[in-house]
N, C-alpha and C positions, 0 to 999 in steps of 0.2 A: 799702504804707502808712508815713509816718514817723511817729514818735510823737505830734509836734503835731496831725497831720493826725486820726488816731487817737481823740484825747483828743476833738477838736473834736466828731467824727462820733458817740460817744459823748453828750457833752453835748448836741446835738441832739437826737439820740434819746430820750435822756429828759425835752427838753422836748416832744418830741412826741408822747410815748407816751401822755398822757393823752386827747389828740387821737383817736389811733386806738382807744383802750380805749372811747372816749365812742361814735362813730360809727360803728367798723369798716367805713369808706368811704375808699378809697384818692384820690378827688377831692376830698374835704372835707382828706384828709392833705395833699395836695400844693399845694392853698390855702394854708392852713395855712404848708408851707416855705417857699412862693414870697412869701407875707406876711414872714417873717420874714429873707430875704435867701438862702434855703438853695436853690442851683440844683445842676443838673449832677449829676457824679457825685455829689459831695458829698447830695445830694438822694435820688440811687438807693440810696445805701449806707445811709443814714438809713433810706428806706423799707425797705428789706432788714432792717435791725437792728429797728425797729420792728414790721413786719409779722410778721416771722419768714418770708421767702418766699425764694425763690430770685432769683439775680441777674436772671434772666431775665422773670420775674415782675415785680420791683421797677423794671425798666426800663420793663415794658409798662405798668404803673400810673403811670408818670409820663408816658409820651408819651400815652397816650390821655387822660390829665386834659385837663377844656377848657381850663383856665389853663396849662398848658404847650403851648397851639396854636402859639404861633411858634418854640419850640423844635423841636416835630415839624415844622414845616414845613423850618426850617434842616438839620435832620437827612436829611430827604426829598429837600431840593435838593444836600446836600452828596453825599450817597450815588450820585444820580442821575449826578453829574457825575464823580464817580470811577469809574463805571460804563463813564461815555464816554469817559473817558480810559483806560480799557482797549484800546478800540479801537485807540487811536492809536500804541501798542506794537508 
């Protein structure tokens, strides 16, 4: 990551930290991040930093949150398309 993105992730993590500290609820954290416009890879990286978990755990927290249903649907559709295209090779 470049320095600018690293700084943005750190700033967002500092903002989201109190939300996690108060609730220790991944869904609440994801809702907060979504509300402040933190999505995608940035949300996963912020989650990882705030929660202190692995990348896989942060991704799971991101994709299983109800507020991220559209992202999960897109991810699943993309992966299915990718798997189907492997048969075309």
